[in-house]
C-alpha positions as CSV (number, residue, x, y, z in Angstrom):
1,M,-1.0,-16.2,-13.4
2,K,-2.8,-13.7,-15.6
3,K,-2.1,-10.0,-14.8
4,S,-5.8,-9.4,-14.2
5,T,-6.1,-12.2,-11.7
6,A,-3.0,-11.0,-9.9
7,G,-4.4,-7.5,-9.9
8,I,-7.7,-8.6,-8.3
9,I,-5.9,-10.6,-5.6
10,A,-3.6,-7.6,-4.9
11,L,-6.5,-5.2,-4.7
12,I,-8.5,-7.5,-2.3
13,I,-5.5,-7.9,0.0
14,I,-4.7,-4.2,0.0
15,F,-8.3,-3.1,0.6
16,G,-8.5,-5.7,3.3
17,M,-5.4,-4.4,5.1
18,F,-6.8,-0.8,4.9
19,I,-10.3,-1.7,5.9
20,F,-9.6,-4.1,8.8
21,G,-6.3,-2.5,9.9
22,G,-8.0,0.9,10.3
23,R,-6.2,4.1,11.2
24,P,-3.5,2.4,13.4
25,F,-2.4,0.4,10.4
26,F,-2.4,3.5,8.2
27,E,-0.1,5.3,10.7
28,T,2.2,2.3,11.0
29,V,3.3,2.8,7.4
30,W,5.1,6.0,8.3
31,E,6.4,4.7,11.6
32,F,7.9,1.3,10.6
33,P,10.2,0.0,12.0
34,G,9.9,2.5,14.9
35,N,6.6,1.0,15.9
36,F,8.6,-1.9,17.4
37,E,9.8,-1.0,20.9
38,S,12.9,-3.3,20.4
39,I,14.0,-1.2,17.4
40,K,12.6,2.2,18.3
41,N,15.2,3.2,20.9
42,F,18.3,1.9,18.9
43,P,21.1,2.7,19.6
44,S,19.8,4.5,22.8
45,A,16.8,6.3,24.2
46,A,18.7,9.6,23.9
47,V,19.3,9.2,20.1
48,P,16.7,6.7,18.9
49,L,17.7,6.3,15.3
50,G,15.5,3.3,15.0
51,S,12.5,5.7,15.1
52,I,13.4,7.1,11.6
53,P,10.8,5.6,9.2
54,L,12.1,3.3,6.5
55,I,10.0,5.0,3.8
56,L,11.6,8.4,4.7
57,L,15.1,6.9,4.3
58,L,14.1,5.3,1.0
59,L,12.7,8.6,-0.4
60,L,15.5,10.9,0.7
61,G,18.1,8.2,0.0
62,T,16.9,7.7,-3.6
63,G,16.8,11.4,-4.2
64,V,20.3,11.9,-2.9
65,F,21.5,8.9,-4.9
66,I,20.0,10.2,-8.2
67,T,21.2,13.7,-7.5
68,I,24.8,12.5,-7.1
69,K,24.7,9.9,-10.0
70,L,23.3,12.4,-12.5
71,M,25.5,15.3,-11.1
72,L,22.8,17.8,-9.9
73,P,20.2,17.5,-12.7
74,Q,18.0,20.0,-10.9
75,F,20.5,22.7,-11.7
76,R,22.0,21.5,-15.0
77,Y,18.8,20.9,-16.8
78,F,16.5,23.5,-15.3
79,W,16.7,26.0,-18.1
80,H,16.4,23.3,-20.8
81,G,13.2,22.2,-19.1
82,I,11.8,25.7,-19.3
83,K,12.5,25.9,-23.0
84,V,10.9,22.5,-23.7
85,T,7.8,23.5,-21.7
86,A,7.6,26.7,-23.7
87,G,7.2,24.6,-26.8
88,T,10.6,25.4,-28.4
89,Y,11.1,21.8,-29.5
90,D,7.5,20.7,-29.9
91,D,7.0,18.5,-33.0
92,P,3.3,17.9,-33.6
93,N,4.1,14.7,-35.5
94,D,5.6,13.0,-32.5
95,A,3.7,10.2,-30.9
96,G,1.7,10.9,-27.8
97,D,-1.5,12.6,-26.6
98,L,-0.4,16.0,-25.1
99,N,2.2,18.6,-25.8
100,H,4.8,19.3,-23.1
101,F,2.9,22.2,-21.6
102,K,-0.4,20.2,-21.3
103,A,1.4,17.2,-19.9
104,L,3.1,19.4,-17.3
105,S,-0.2,21.2,-16.6
106,T,-1.9,17.8,-16.0
107,A,0.8,16.7,-13.7
108,I,1.0,20.1,-11.9
109,S,-2.8,20.1,-11.5
110,A,-2.4,16.8,-9.6
111,T,0.6,18.0,-7.5
112,V,-0.5,21.7,-7.0
113,G,-3.5,20.9,-4.9
114,I,-4.7,20.6,-1.3
115,G,-1.1,19.7,-0.3
116,N,-0.2,23.4,-1.0
117,I,-2.9,24.7,1.3
118,A,-4.0,22.1,3.8
119,G,-0.9,19.9,3.6
120,V,1.5,22.7,4.5
121,A,-0.8,23.8,7.3
122,T,-1.0,20.3,8.7
123,A,2.8,20.0,8.6
124,I,3.2,23.2,10.6
125,Y,0.2,22.2,12.9
126,Y,2.0,19.0,14.0
127,G,5.7,19.7,13.1
128,G,6.1,23.4,13.7
129,P,7.7,26.0,11.4
130,G,10.8,23.8,10.9
131,A,8.6,21.4,8.9
132,L,8.7,23.9,6.0
133,F,12.5,23.6,5.8
134,W,12.1,19.8,5.4
135,M,9.5,20.4,2.7
136,W,12.2,22.4,0.8
137,I,14.7,19.6,1.2
138,S,12.1,17.1,-0.1
139,A,11.6,19.4,-3.1
140,F,15.3,19.8,-3.9
141,F,15.9,16.1,-4.1
142,G,12.4,15.6,-5.4
143,M,13.4,17.5,-8.6
144,S,16.0,14.7,-9.3
145,L,13.4,12.0,-8.6
146,K,10.9,13.6,-10.9
147,F,13.5,13.9,-13.6
148,A,14.4,10.2,-13.3
149,E,11.0,8.7,-13.0
150,C,9.4,10.7,-15.8
151,S,12.4,10.2,-18.2
152,L,12.1,6.4,-17.6
153,A,8.3,6.4,-17.9
154,L,8.3,8.0,-21.4
155,K,11.2,5.7,-22.5
156,Y,9.3,2.6,-21.6
157,R,5.7,3.7,-22.5
158,D,3.4,1.8,-24.9
159,I,1.8,3.5,-27.9
160,L,-1.5,1.8,-28.3
161,P,-3.2,0.9,-31.7
162,D,-5.3,4.0,-31.5
163,G,-2.2,6.2,-31.2
164,S,-2.7,7.0,-27.5
165,A,0.0,6.5,-25.0
166,A,0.1,4.3,-21.9
167,G,2.9,4.6,-19.5
168,G,4.0,5.0,-15.9
169,P,6.1,3.0,-13.4
170,M,4.2,-0.2,-14.0
171,Y,5.4,-0.2,-17.6
172,T,8.9,1.0,-16.5
173,I,9.2,-1.9,-14.1
174,E,7.9,-4.6,-16.5
175,K,9.7,-3.5,-19.6
176,G,12.8,-2.0,-18.0
177,L,13.5,-4.6,-15.4
178,G,12.1,-7.6,-17.3
179,P,9.3,-10.2,-16.8
180,K,10.7,-11.5,-13.5
181,W,9.8,-8.1,-12.0
182,K,6.2,-8.1,-13.3
183,W,4.9,-8.9,-9.8
184,M,6.2,-5.5,-8.6
185,A,4.6,-3.7,-11.6
186,I,1.3,-5.3,-10.7
187,L,1.8,-4.3,-7.0
188,F,2.5,-0.7,-8.0
189,A,-0.5,-0.5,-10.3
190,A,-2.8,-1.9,-7.5
191,F,-1.4,0.7,-5.0
192,A,-1.9,3.4,-7.6
193,V,-5.6,2.6,-7.9
194,I,-6.0,2.7,-4.1
195,C,-3.9,5.9,-3.9
196,S,-6.0,7.6,-6.6
197,Y,-9.1,7.0,-4.5
198,A,-7.4,8.3,-1.3
199,T,-4.6,10.8,-1.9
200,G,-5.8,12.2,-5.2
201,N,-9.5,12.1,-4.5
202,A,-10.9,11.7,-1.0
203,I,-8.4,14.0,0.7
204,Q,-9.1,16.7,-1.9
205,S,-12.9,16.2,-1.7
206,F,-12.8,16.3,2.1
207,T,-10.8,19.5,2.3
208,L,-13.1,21.2,-0.2
209,S,-16.2,20.0,1.6
210,D,-14.8,21.0,5.0
211,Q,-13.9,24.5,3.7
212,I,-17.4,25.0,2.3
213,Y,-19.0,23.8,5.5
214,S,-16.9,26.3,7.5
215,E,-18.1,29.1,5.2
216,V,-21.8,28.1,5.7
217,T,-21.4,27.9,9.5
218,Q,-20.2,31.5,9.5
219,I,-23.6,32.4,8.1
220,V,-26.1,30.0,9.8
221,G,-24.1,28.7,12.7
222,T,-23.5,25.1,13.7
223,T,-26.9,24.3,15.0
224,S,-28.9,24.9,11.9
225,W,-30.7,21.9,10.2
226,L,-28.1,22.5,7.4
227,T,-25.0,22.3,9.5
228,V,-25.7,20.2,12.5
229,Q,-23.7,17.0,12.3
230,H,-25.1,13.5,12.8
231,H,-22.8,10.7,13.9
232,L,-23.2,7.7,11.6
233,F,-20.2,5.6,12.6
234,E,-16.5,5.9,13.4
235,G,-15.0,8.6,11.1
236,F,-18.2,9.9,9.7
237,D,-20.1,12.9,11.4
238,V,-22.2,14.2,8.6
239,S,-24.4,17.3,8.0
240,I,-26.8,18.1,5.2
241,V,-24.1,20.6,3.8
242,H,-21.6,17.8,3.6
243,L,-24.0,15.6,1.7
244,I,-24.8,18.4,-0.7
245,N,-21.1,19.1,-1.1
246,G,-20.4,15.4,-1.9
247,I,-23.1,15.2,-4.5
248,V,-22.2,18.4,-6.3
249,I,-18.4,17.8,-6.3
250,A,-18.9,14.2,-7.5
251,F,-21.2,15.4,-10.3
252,L,-18.8,18.1,-11.6
253,V,-15.9,15.6,-11.5
254,A,-17.9,13.0,-13.5
255,L,-18.6,15.6,-16.2
256,V,-14.9,16.0,-16.9
257,I,-13.3,12.6,-16.3
258,I,-15.7,10.6,-18.6
259,G,-14.1,12.5,-21.5
260,G,-10.6,11.0,-21.1
261,I,-7.1,12.4,-21.1
262,K,-7.6,15.0,-23.9
263,R,-10.5,16.6,-22.1
264,I,-8.6,16.4,-18.9
265,G,-5.6,18.1,-20.5
266,N,-7.8,20.8,-22.0
267,V,-9.3,21.6,-18.6
268,T,-6.1,21.5,-16.6
269,G,-4.2,23.4,-19.2
270,I,-6.5,26.4,-18.3
271,L,-7.3,25.7,-14.7
272,S,-3.7,24.9,-13.5
273,P,-2.0,28.2,-14.5
274,V,-5.0,30.3,-13.4
275,M,-5.2,28.8,-10.0
276,A,-1.4,29.0,-9.4
277,V,-1.1,32.6,-10.4
278,F,-4.2,33.6,-8.4
279,Y,-3.0,32.0,-5.2
280,F,0.6,33.2,-5.7
281,L,-0.5,36.8,-6.1
282,A,-2.7,36.7,-3.0
283,G,0.1,35.2,-0.9
284,V,2.7,37.6,-2.1
285,T,0.3,40.5,-1.2
286,V,0.2,39.1,2.4
287,L,4.0,38.7,2.6
288,I,4.7,42.2,1.3
289,S,2.3,43.7,3.8
290,N,4.1,41.7,6.5
291,L,7.6,42.4,5.2
292,P,9.1,43.3,8.6
293,H,8.1,39.8,9.9
294,L,9.3,37.9,6.8
295,I,13.0,37.6,7.6
296,P,12.4,36.7,11.2
297,G,9.9,34.1,10.0
298,I,12.6,32.5,7.7
299,G,15.0,32.6,10.7
300,L,12.3,30.8,12.8
301,I,11.9,28.1,10.1
302,L,15.7,27.4,10.1
303,D,16.0,27.5,13.8
304,S,13.0,25.2,14.4
305,A,14.3,22.7,11.8
306,F,17.5,22.1,13.7
307,N,16.9,23.3,17.3
308,P,13.7,21.8,18.6
309,P,12.3,23.3,21.9
310,A,14.2,21.0,24.2
311,A,13.0,22.6,27.4
312,V,9.5,21.5,26.8
313,A,10.4,18.3,25.0
314,G,12.2,17.0,28.0
315,A,15.0,14.5,28.3
316,A,15.5,10.9,27.3
317,G,15.3,11.4,23.5
318,G,12.7,14.1,23.7
319,T,14.7,16.6,21.8
320,F,15.6,14.2,19.1
321,L,12.0,12.9,18.8
322,V,10.7,16.5,18.4
323,F,13.4,17.0,15.7
324,L,12.3,13.8,14.0
325,N,8.7,14.7,14.3
326,T,9.3,18.0,12.5
327,M,11.4,16.4,9.8
328,L,8.9,13.6,9.3
329,W,5.9,15.9,8.9
330,G,7.9,18.1,6.5
331,I,9.1,15.2,4.3
332,K,5.7,13.5,4.4
333,R,3.7,16.6,3.5
334,G,6.4,17.6,1.0
335,L,6.1,14.3,-0.7
336,Y,2.3,14.5,-0.6
337,S,2.5,18.0,-2.1
338,N,5.0,17.5,-5.0
339,E,4.6,13.7,-5.3
340,A,8.2,13.2,-6.2
341,G,9.2,9.5,-6.2
342,Q,5.6,8.5,-5.7
343,G,5.2,7.4,-9.4
344,S,2.0,9.3,-10.2
345,A,3.3,12.1,-12.3
346,P,5.2,9.8,-14.7
347,I,1.7,8.5,-15.8
348,A,0.8,12.0,-17.1
349,H,4.3,12.8,-18.5
350,S,4.4,9.5,-20.5
351,T,1.6,11.0,-22.7
352,A,3.8,13.8,-23.9
353,K,4.3,14.2,-27.7
354,T,8.0,13.5,-27.9
355,K,10.3,10.5,-28.6
356,Y,12.9,11.5,-26.0
357,G,12.3,10.4,-22.4
358,V,15.0,12.8,-21.0
359,R,13.3,15.7,-22.7
360,E,10.1,15.1,-20.8
361,G,12.1,14.4,-17.7
362,S,13.6,17.9,-17.9
363,V,10.0,19.3,-17.9
364,A,9.0,17.2,-15.0
365,L,11.8,18.4,-12.7
366,L,10.2,21.9,-12.8
367,E,7.2,20.5,-10.8
368,P,8.7,20.3,-7.3
369,F,10.2,23.7,-7.8
370,I,6.8,25.3,-8.8
371,D,4.8,23.2,-6.3
372,T,6.9,23.3,-3.1
373,I,9.7,25.8,-3.5
374,I,7.2,28.5,-4.7
375,I,3.6,27.7,-3.8
376,C,4.1,25.7,-0.6
377,S,6.5,28.4,0.6
378,I,3.9,31.1,0.1
379,T,1.5,29.2,2.3
380,G,4.0,28.4,5.0
381,L,5.4,31.9,5.1
382,V,1.9,33.4,5.3
383,I,1.1,31.2,8.3
384,I,4.4,31.9,10.0
385,S,4.7,35.7,9.3
386,T,1.2,36.4,10.6
387,D,1.8,34.3,13.7
388,A,-1.2,32.2,12.8
389,W,1.1,29.2,13.6
390,H,0.6,29.9,17.3
391,H,-2.9,28.3,16.9
392,T,-1.3,24.9,16.3
393,L,-0.9,21.7,18.3
394,F,2.9,22.1,18.0
395,Y,2.9,25.5,19.6
396,K,0.6,24.5,22.4
397,T,2.5,21.3,23.1
398,Y,6.1,22.4,22.8
399,I,6.2,26.2,23.1
400,D,3.4,27.5,25.3
401,P,1.3,24.8,27.1
402,N,-0.8,27.6,28.6
403,F,-2.0,28.9,25.2
404,T,-5.8,29.1,25.3
405,G,-6.5,30.3,21.8
406,Q,-8.5,28.2,19.3
407,L,-6.4,25.6,17.4
408,Y,-6.7,25.5,13.6
409,N,-5.6,22.6,11.3
410,S,-5.6,21.9,7.6
411,S,-7.1,24.6,5.2
412,L,-8.7,26.4,8.2
413,L,-5.3,27.4,9.5
414,T,-4.4,28.8,6.1
415,S,-7.7,30.6,5.9
416,Y,-7.1,32.1,9.3
417,A,-3.6,33.2,8.3
418,F,-4.8,34.9,5.1
419,K,-7.6,36.6,7.0
420,L,-5.0,38.0,9.4
421,G,-2.6,39.0,6.6
422,L,-5.2,40.8,4.5
423,E,-7.3,42.5,7.2
424,W,-5.6,45.8,6.5
425,L,-7.1,45.6,3.0
426,F,-10.5,43.9,3.5
427,P,-12.0,41.5,6.0
428,Y,-12.5,38.6,3.7
429,G,-9.0,37.3,3.1
430,D,-10.0,33.8,4.2
431,K,-12.3,33.7,1.1
432,I,-9.2,33.6,-1.1
433,V,-8.3,30.3,0.4
434,T,-11.8,29.0,-0.2
435,I,-11.5,29.9,-3.9
436,G,-8.0,28.4,-3.9
437,V,-9.2,25.2,-2.3
438,L,-12.0,24.9,-4.9
439,L,-9.7,25.3,-7.8
440,F,-6.9,23.2,-6.4
441,A,-9.1,20.4,-5.2
442,V,-11.1,20.0,-8.4
443,S,-8.1,20.1,-10.7
444,T,-6.2,17.6,-8.6
445,I,-9.2,15.2,-8.5
446,I,-9.5,15.4,-12.2
447,S,-5.8,14.7,-12.9
448,W,-5.6,11.9,-10.4
449,S,-8.6,10.1,-12.0
450,Y,-6.3,9.7,-15.1
451,Y,-3.6,8.1,-13.0
452,G,-5.9,5.5,-11.5
453,D,-7.5,5.1,-15.0
454,R,-4.1,4.1,-16.5
455,A,-3.3,1.8,-13.6
456,S,-6.7,0.0,-14.0
457,F,-6.0,-0.3,-17.8
458,Y,-2.7,-1.9,-17.1
459,L,-4.2,-4.4,-14.8
460,F,-7.5,-5.3,-16.4
461,G,-7.6,-3.6,-19.9
462,Q,-10.2,-1.3,-21.4
463,K,-13.2,-3.0,-19.8
464,A,-12.1,-1.8,-16.4
465,I,-12.1,1.9,-17.2
466,K,-15.8,2.7,-16.7
467,P,-16.2,0.7,-13.4
468,Y,-13.0,2.4,-12.2
469,K,-14.3,5.9,-13.0
470,W,-17.7,5.4,-11.3
471,G,-15.9,4.0,-8.3
472,F,-13.7,7.1,-8.4
473,V,-16.8,9.4,-8.4
474,L,-18.2,7.4,-5.4
475,F,-15.0,8.1,-3.5
476,V,-15.3,11.8,-4.2
477,F,-18.6,11.6,-2.3
478,I,-17.2,9.5,0.5
479,G,-14.3,11.9,1.0
480,A,-16.7,14.9,1.2
481,I,-18.5,13.4,4.3
482,A,-15.6,11.8,6.1
483,E,-13.4,13.1,8.9
484,L,-9.9,14.7,8.7
485,E,-7.6,12.4,10.6
486,T,-8.9,9.2,9.0
487,I,-8.8,10.5,5.4
488,W,-5.2,11.9,5.8
489,A,-4.0,8.7,7.5
490,F,-5.5,6.5,4.7
491,G,-3.9,8.7,2.0
492,D,-0.5,8.7,3.7
493,A,-0.5,4.9,3.9
494,A,-1.5,4.5,0.2
495,L,1.1,7.1,-0.8
496,G,3.9,5.3,1.1
497,F,3.0,1.9,-0.3
498,M,2.8,3.3,-3.8
499,S,6.3,4.9,-3.6
500,A,8.3,1.8,-2.7
501,P,8.1,-0.1,-6.0
502,N,8.7,3.1,-8.0
503,L,11.8,4.0,-6.0
504,I,13.3,0.6,-6.3
505,S,12.9,0.7,-10.1
506,I,14.6,4.1,-10.2
507,I,17.6,2.8,-8.4
508,L,17.9,-0.4,-10.5
509,L,17.5,1.5,-13.8
510,S,19.7,4.5,-12.8
511,G,22.5,3.2,-15.0
512,V,20.3,3.1,-18.1
513,L,19.0,6.6,-17.2
514,R,22.5,8.0,-17.0
515,K,23.4,6.6,-20.4
516,D,20.2,8.1,-21.9
517,V,21.0,11.5,-20.3
518,R,24.5,11.5,-21.8
519,E,23.2,10.6,-25.2
520,Y,20.4,13.2,-25.2
521,F,22.5,16.1,-24.1
522,S,25.3,15.2,-26.5
523,M,22.8,15.9,-29.3
524,K,22.3,19.3,-30.9
525,H,18.8,20.6,-29.9
526,V,17.3,22.6,-32.7
527,P,14.0,24.5,-32.2
528,Y,11.2,23.0,-34.3
529,K,10.6,26.2,-36.2
530,D,14.3,26.2,-37.4
531,R,14.0,22.5,-38.5
532,K,11.1,23.4,-40.9
533,K,13.2,25.9,-42.8
């Protein structure tokens, strides 16, 4: 069967499952096999290990496996990654599209996004402060996963006749594992297309639109002709503001993504560092002003991660299920934020101008550190140290059922936390989050368009690129007018499906990777400027 034919069949089946399965099907992806009652309470209702999702075990298990097999690459190769990113070894004559910094910026622009603002808030909203600890765990092992998947992606990439690069897990699977695994490469590429429309697009567009809508309602209220919401059908309550947001965001994205990877790299090379520094400084200002609450906040994170509120949770597995809920939300939002193991970032890193896969892998392992250990921690600590986390479903359900305050989720919780944290300085701290959402969402959408672009190219060739891009722009608009729970559930499902083929390929090719790592670090690495002398 031709690759394009198999790709069409796969996309039709996947879209069909998502459309007809609806939200219950989306949520099943992160519940399986615990969605079966016969498995859920194994070995007992008090300790229902069967409730642990398979995708969570696969993600953490692969991260632990690679960390052990490569002997802690996140520590051993961290400094080398910094030097490579700084351009120390950049050779302009190497094949590829982008230098190491722009490749990293493109990937970071996709990872440093709404997950850092809305994703962290959602994890705490449902999982409590302890969810942040599990995000850190996902980042630690995620550094190994990023190192592995991006090293392999560059090793097995294709250099096209025009000199551009095409790579990613679909090439890694087909070329690294051989033709008999081609079906899994096609499956990954199909899921990557779907995921680019959901995780990297609609969720970002939704959060940006929702944040702008919230700002407008503060001015004109919720009953104005601009802001009053009209129910269209399930999952879509739309206002004029939402429609305008969708049109404007879609137009801005279209202006950039039609230009291809080099324009994307130029835009993200500027936007990514600016947005990260801006948000980091604002968050640090809040934490410094709340310094007396910072250490207790960290203690609360650690305590909540391992000691769930048993008194409220109740008996018969309640404590364990609260613990599992916290861990699941932390891992799930951690994965969404840093994308380790998902297979998206390797598509960007495979464009780097180098002939050494491991060299680019050492750059990639910096991503989860920057994204989750630094930026997600800023968001989480701001929410916790300001006590904004009291306005969450977790707090009301497990800590204080009598809490009567307003509940905030997604970016609105983060906005509320920044407003509380900066009210000593000025009354508009929440506007910082609005600006952050704008920068993060747009840069992530732009970068993710390239991921789906390359997956479409793998499946159908150059002729598919324009239709894919216009479909992508359409989903920007759809995300801007949709509702929170449906969009996040759709994105989570796509993310889980996309990760599985990539993780399997990492495990099967881990022996090849270890050999490459040994060979690369046995070489003498001379800075490019010294080689020219």
